[in-house]
TORKEKOL-120443 format. One line per 2 residues: for each residue z, x, y of N, C-alpha, C, O, CB. Coordinates in steps of 0.05 Angstrom, whole numbers, m for minus. Each point is the difference from the previous one (the first is absolute). Last residue first. Glycine has a CB too. Layout:
N
Z/X/Y/Z/X/Y/Z/X/Y/Z/X/Y/Z/X/Y; ...;
END
This chain:
139
m1632/m872/m247/1/m17/20/m25/m15/2/m3/m16/18/35/45/3; 26/39/m93/m22/m9/3/13/m24/28/22/m10/2/m50/23/m63;
92/77/54/m6/m31/m8/m28/0/6/m10/15/17/55/m40/m5; m26/111/m42/6/m5/27/m17/m22/m3/m24/0/m6/36/44/32;
47/26/m91/m20/m20/6/m14/m8/21/4/20/14/18/m29/m39; 42/93/m17/1/m21/27/m32/m15/3/m19/8/14/60/29/18;
16/27/m121/m24/m6/23/m1/m31/14/0/m23/m9/m30/59/m21; 103/28/m29/m12/m28/3/m14/m3/25/9/m5/22/27/m14/m47;
43/90/m3/m31/10/5/m17/m27/7/m11/3/22/13/41/m60; 85/m56/26/m3/10/11/m21/7/20/m5/m2/24/33/1/m54;
m2/m47/m51/m8/m15/38/m11/19/7/m24/0/4/60/m27/16; m15/46/m105/m17/m17/4/m7/m6/22/m23/m4/7/35/m7/m36;
73/45/22/m22/24/m18/m37/m17/10/m16/10/16/62/5/m79; 41/m59/69/m10/9/29/m19/22/2/m12/10/19/54/m24/m4;
m19/m32/m106/m18/m18/28/m15/7/30/m20/m6/13/54/m20/m33; 30/65/m40/m27/3/m12/m18/m13/11/m24/5/5/41/2/m40;
77/m8/53/m10/21/m1/m36/4/m3/m16/16/11/67/m10/m27; m3/m89/m7/8/18/30/m12/16/m2/m24/m7/m2/63/2/12;
m32/m10/m94/m32/m21/13/8/2/20/m21/8/10/3/m45/m36; 91/77/m2/m23/31/m5/m22/m23/2/m21/11/4/43/37/m46;
68/m92/65/m16/20/11/m15/19/m6/m3/20/15/27/m30/0; m12/m70/m62/m11/3/24/9/20/19/m13/0/21/6/m42/m29;
40/51/m87/m32/m13/m5/m15/m5/33/m24/7/4/44/m40/m57; 74/58/50/m30/16/m9/m18/0/8/m14/11/17/20/m13/m43;
56/m71/30/3/11/8/m14/30/11/m5/5/23/32/m40/m41; m23/m19/m69/m13/m18/26/4/17/31/m19/m5/15/35/m45/m44;
42/83/m47/m28/2/1/m14/m10/19/m7/15/18/12/m12/m55; 81/m10/57/m9/25/8/m34/m5/m15/m20/0/14/76/34/m13;
m15/m103/m26/m2/m7/27/m12/31/2/m24/2/m2/65/m46/20; m23/38/m97/m5/m13/m9/m11/1/35/m23/8/2/51/m25/m57;
49/47/43/m28/12/m9/m17/m6/m1/m15/20/4/27/m6/m19; 67/m60/28/m10/23/26/m17/16/m8/m9/16/17/48/m12/3;
m14/m80/m76/m14/m7/17/m9/23/23/m20/0/14/42/m43/m28; m10/69/m88/16/m8/22/m14/m10/22/m22/10/5/52/21/m19;
m83/m12/m69/36/m3/m17/18/m10/21/17/m17/m6/m18/63/m27; m99/m31/47/16/m23/m5/28/m7/m8/13/m20/m1/m51/18/m5;
m9/91/12/m6/m18/31/6/m33/m5/2/m14/20/m47/50/m3; 35/14/m97/30/13/11/m11/m15/31/12/m22/2/4/83/m35;
m68/m93/m35/41/m5/0/11/15/17/23/m4/9/m14/m2/m55; m97/32/58/2/m36/m5/32/m4/m3/17/m7/17/m68/m3/m48;
16/98/2/8/m3/32/10/m32/7/23/m6/7/m63/47/7; 30/m27/m105/20/12/12/2/0/30/19/m6/13/m21/30/m51;
m84/m62/m10/29/m8/2/14/9/13/m1/m9/23/0/1/m52; m92/35/30/25/m10/32/16/m19/m10/9/m18/15/m41/20/28;
m26/50/m112/11/17/19/16/m13/25/17/12/14/m55/17/m30; m15/m64/m78/23/m4/9/11/26/19/19/13/m11/m14/m46/m32;
m92/30/m13/29/19/7/26/m11/11/21/12/1/m53/22/10; m44/m97/m43/3/33/m14/10/27/1/2/19/m16/m27/m38/13;
24/m67/63/3/m16/m34/0/29/m25/11/3/m21/m48/m59/38; 33/64/87/16/m4/m13/1/m14/m22/22/m9/m7/m13/19/40;
m87/17/0/14/18/5/28/m1/m11/9/19/m14/m39/m17/50; m32/m65/m29/m2/4/m17/19/30/m6/9/7/m22/m54/m41/27;
45/m26/64/12/m8/m23/m2/m2/m23/8/m15/m17/m1/3/40; m51/59/57/32/9/m6/2/m20/m24/2/12/m21/23/2/74;
m101/m21/m43/5/28/4/36/7/7/16/18/m4/m73/m16/24; 14/m91/1/m16/m3/m39/14/36/0/14/m3/m20/m85/m38/14;
83/m4/82/13/m27/m6/m17/13/m36/m4/m14/m21/7/m37/81; m2/109/22/26/m7/m9/m4/m20/m17/23/m8/m5/m1/21/43;
m96/36/m32/17/25/m14/25/m24/12/17/1/m18/m44/66/21; m41/m118/22/m6/4/m20/20/22/m10/8/m7/m22/m53/m11/31;
33/3/76/25/m34/m6/m6/10/m41/17/m6/m16/m35/m60/75; m19/138/1/31/3/0/10/m36/m8/23/m8/0/m21/59/45;
m102/m23/m47/21/24/m22/31/m11/10/18/2/m18/m54/53/19; m31/m105/57/8/4/m26/8/19/m23/7/m10/m22/m27/m16/39;
17/36/73/4/m31/m4/m4/m12/m19/9/m23/m2/m17/22/34; 1/103/m26/25/m27/11/3/m15/m11/14/m5/m20/m17/4/52;
m82/31/m27/13/1/m16/17/7/7/m11/14/18/m12/m13/m40; m26/m29/89/m8/m21/m24/16/6/m23/6/m20/m14/m55/15/29;
68/62/63/8/m26/8/m5/m26/m25/14/m19/m6/m26/40/58; m29/65/m63/35/4/m3/11/m22/6/17/m9/m16/m12/52/28;
m89/m42/17/m5/13/m15/25/m7/m17/m2/m21/m13/m31/53/38; 25/m37/61/m11/m24/m19/m3/8/m25/m9/m18/m13/m14/m2/46;
95/74/32/m31/0/m8/m1/m26/m2/19/m14/8/m29/56/m32; 108/m31/56/m24/10/m14/m27/m4/9/m7/m10/21/35/5/m52;
49/m23/82/m4/31/0/m29/8/m20/m19/15/6/80/m9/m1; m16/m99/m3/m23/4/26/m7/33/4/m20/8/12/44/m54/19;
28/10/m110/m21/m8/4/m11/7/25/m23/6/m1/34/m36/m28; 72/55/29/m19/16/m36/m36/m1/13/m16/16/8/56/m49/m66;
42/m14/101/m14/10/18/m31/30/m13/m19/13/8/77/m32/24; m7/m60/m72/m13/m17/28/m32/33/12/m24/2/5/97/m42/20;
13/51/m97/m30/m12/m3/m30/m3/16/m23/5/m3/58/m24/m16; 52/35/41/2/30/m4/m35/m9/m15/m22/11/5/91/14/m15;
m14/m100/36/m11/31/27/m13/4/m10/m21/m11/4/48/36/16; 17/m67/m70/m30/m4/m7/m4/2/28/m21/m10/9/14/m21/m54;
80/76/8/m10/6/m15/m41/m21/6/m22/4/m9/87/11/m22; 22/m46/89/m12/50/5/m26/0/m22/m22/3/10/87/37/m12;
m20/m127/m7/m9/1/19/m22/28/2/m23/8/m2/68/m40/19; 11/22/m83/m26/m18/m11/m10/0/32/m25/0/1/42/m39/m52;
77/76/64/m17/14/m16/m31/m6/m3/m16/17/9/59/m14/m29; 16/m65/62/m4/30/17/m22/14/m26/m24/m1/m1/86/11/32;
m15/m74/m74/m31/m14/26/1/29/15/m17/15/m8/27/m82/26; 65/86/m78/m35/m11/m13/m22/m9/18/m24/6/m1/46/m25/m36;
64/35/77/m13/27/m6/m26/m13/m10/m22/m1/10/66/34/m23; 5/m106/37/m11/15/21/m11/37/m10/m18/13/11/56/m51/24;
5/m28/m102/m19/m4/m1/m13/8/35/m24/m6/3/37/m29/m52; 70/73/18/m22/6/m13/m31/m9/5/m20/15/0/59/m15/m27;
46/m20/81/m10/32/m11/m28/0/m6/m20/5/13/63/5/m37; m2/m95/19/m19/1/26/m2/40/m13/m18/9/m15/41/m61/74;
33/28/m129/m31/m13/m4/m17/10/31/m19/16/0/38/m67/m34; 80/76/36/m31/20/m10/m35/m15/m11/m23/8/m1/70/25/m22;
28/m89/65/m6/28/25/m22/28/m16/m19/14/7/84/m22/19; m25/m64/m75/m19/m17/18/4/29/15/m11/17/m14/17/m81/15;
59/85/m59/m37/m8/m11/m17/m14/21/m24/5/m4/38/m16/m46; 60/23/84/m10/33/m17/m22/m9/m7/m23/2/9/62/23/m32;
17/m101/41/m5/4/16/m17/28/m1/m19/m4/15/54/m28/m3; 14/m9/m95/m29/m21/11/m23/21/32/m24/4/1/70/m69/m14;
31/133/m46/m11/m22/10/m23/m7/10/m19/13/8/52/m11/m6; m10/33/m96/m13/9/22/3/m23/18/m10/m22/m5/m22/54/m19;
23/m24/m78/40/4/14/m4/22/25/8/24/2/25/m25/m60; m118/m21/17/22/m24/m15/25/2/12/16/m19/3/m35/23/m49;
m73/43/62/20/m12/16/16/m26/m15/0/m24/4/m30/41/37; m28/37/m93/16/27/19/13/m17/17/23/8/4/m56/35/0;
m25/m91/m54/20/13/m16/20/18/15/24/4/m6/m58/m6/m30; m43/m35/89/30/m20/m23/19/9/m14/24/m7/0/m51/m19/m10;
m65/63/53/38/16/4/9/m23/0/17/m1/18/m11/46/13; m97/m70/m36/6/39/m8/29/6/m5/10/17/m15/m47/2/49;
11/m101/4/m13/10/m31/3/19/m19/2/6/m24/m26/m20/43; 61/m7/79/22/m17/m22/m29/6/m34/7/1/m24/29/m59/74;
m73/88/25/24/21/m1/3/m12/m13/m13/7/m19/31/14/49; m92/m57/m17/m5/6/m8/30/25/m12/m1/15/m19/m51/m41/41;
60/m92/m7/m17/26/27/4/30/m24/17/m2/m18/9/m21/90; m16/m86/m98/8/31/15/m13/13/21/m12/m1/22/22/10/m61;
9/m123/m16/m17/9/17/7/28/8/17/m3/18/m26/m41/m6; 2/m13/m97/17/15/16/m22/3/19/m24/0/m3/61/25/m28;
m32/m122/m46/m19/24/21/32/24/19/22/m8/7/m80/m44/11; 76/m26/m80/m9/43/m11/m10/3/11/m9/23/m2/5/m9/m34;
68/m97/50/m9/11/12/m18/28/m25/14/16/m13/27/m39/59; 38/m33/m18/m10/m10/m28/m30/17/m1/m9/0/m23/35/m55/23;
29/56/82/21/12/m25/m12/m7/m16/14/7/m19/28/m7/30; m102/7/70/21/m24/0/15/25/m30/m6/23/m5/m28/m92/26;
m28/101/45/m15/m6/m23/18/m29/m5/m10/m22/3/m9/78/m24; 52/m12/98/m28/m6/m2/m3/m11/m19/2/m25/3/m15/55/15;
75/27/m27/13/m31/7/m30/m18/26/3/m20/15/69/46/m16; m64/52/m45/m1/m16/m24/m3/m19/9/m10/m20/m9/31/38/m18;
m38/43/82/m26/m11/m14/15/m17/m17/m13/m19/m9/m24/58/9; 93/6/38/m13/m11/28/m28/m18/m15/m11/m20/8/26/69/35;
38/25/m87/13/m27/0/m5/m27/12/9/m22/m6/14/53/1; m70/52/6/9/m4/m28/13/m32/m1/m6/m21/m11/17/79/3;
m14/1/83/m21/m19/m5/m8/m3/m12/m24/m4/4/20/4/14;
END
């Protein structure tokens, strides 16, 4: 993919079109066959998008099951925690440094991590959905 983007941009361009796989694993892939890199890139993107999908379904089901008070609390509290709380925790305690370095040390660890997230959120989705009340359609 990187070679194709360089051909599109031209030989003298400073523009590089790449994907997340090559940004994370560029040094790891220095001596690996290009076909293996492309296959791992496809699998990486597939599991990341599947994981994002299942997390999105979980959030939708969570909002569907919560009452009004908790819906408002989660809708306000989650972005504050994500954009304010987590950066403060990382800057003070640096608890994510070693796990992130471990996960990004090899492409298949990265893929296994996102498969695990997909499995866990799929199980949570199933638990939320199996007791969901079925509402009659408004005519």
